Every structure is written in C-alpha cells, then in structure tokens.
N, C-alpha and C positions, 0 to 999 in steps of 0.2 A: 151612311155608304156613296159612294160617286154614283151619278149613273151610268147607265152604258155605253162606254164608247166604244168602238169595231174597231182591229188595228186590221191589216191584211198582213200578211206572212208572204215573209219576201222569201226570194231564190233558194238562200241557202240555206228553208225553216227559224228565221229570226225572225223575232218580232218588236219589238220597246214596250217593257210598262210604262203604261204616263205617265209623269211627273204628278200630278194629282193620289194617285191613288200611289205611287213608290211614298210622296212626300205623307199622305191619312198613315198610309201604313208602315211607317219609317221603316222603307226599305233603301239601306243605302248600295257603293259601291261595293264590292269584295264580301257580298251579304251571301249566303248559301240556298238554297230557293230546290223545292221539290218536289214532283210532280205529278198530280195521282190522280189513275183514269178511275173515274165516281161509272159510267153510262158512254154508249155512243156520242151522246152529243158536250161532254161536262167532263173536266179536268178542275182539282185541286191545286190550287200554290200557295207552296205554306208558304215562309220563313226559316229555316232550322236551324237553331246550334248546337254545337258536335262540342263543344268545352266549353260549360261554364267557372271560369277563375281556373286553378291547376289541374292538371291534367292528370289526377284522378277521379277529376268530375265527368269525364266525358258521356254523354247521353249519345244512344243508339241511334240512328234514324226512324229505321224501322229495323223488321226483322229478319225482312227477308237481304239482308246485308247480311258478308258476312268474312272477318276479317282478312279469307280472302282477296277473296273479291274484290273487298276496298283495298288492299295489297297493290293487286294488280291496274290496280285503274293509276295506280301513280307513275310520275314518269322516273328513267331511268338514276335519274339525281337523285328526285328523290325518296325510291328508293331507299338510295342507295343513303341515307340521309338517318330513314327511318328505323331501317338494320343498323346502321352504327350505335345510334338515340338507345332500340330494347338490351341490343349489349351491354352496355354503359348501365342503363337498367339489372337488369338482369345478373352482372359481375357485386351491382352493391345488396345487390340483395340474397349474392352467394356467399357476401365479404369478404370476395381479393379487395384488394389493398389496387387500385387502378397505377397508385403513384410508384407499383413498383415492375409495373409488367411496361 
C-alpha cells in the first residue's frame, strides 16, 4: 500500500484520488465508488460492482438502498429508459408477443 497522501477538499466538496492509488487499486473513470463512515475520522472508500455479466447477475451495493431509492436517484430520462426496459421484461415473462403490440 502507498504511503499517506494528504489532499485538500475543494469548495464544492471535491477531491482527487491520487494517480498512484487509482493505479494500484485499479480505479478507472466511470467506476462506481461507495463511501462508508466508520467513525468520526474514518471513511472507507470501495470500488463497487452493480452487475457482473448479464443483467440477471446484479448485486446490491448494500442493504440500505431500496429499488425505489435507486429509481428516484435516476434522471427523468434514465427513469423512462428503466420503465420501458422493465415493461418489456414483464411482457416477455408474461408471454406477450411484442410483435403484435
């Protein structure tokens, strides 16, 4: 593991994970990260995986997030896309012939 590196949080609450740490841990752009408060001075940062392989292999980040909270966190465009996707899956599972709709 790397030596301690100190960073200053910017006015907008942002900081950068140093390059050598990102490289060592395999963090890349568009990765999903979670933050967990351990105590008053400690935060655990983890790289998370929402889905591995096909959509049936989705793993929940933690038990505190509900489907409703996740959907509420999406933009309206993302919510529309999710709604359409879920409706198609439901129709296929119900045996609806989508070519006749």
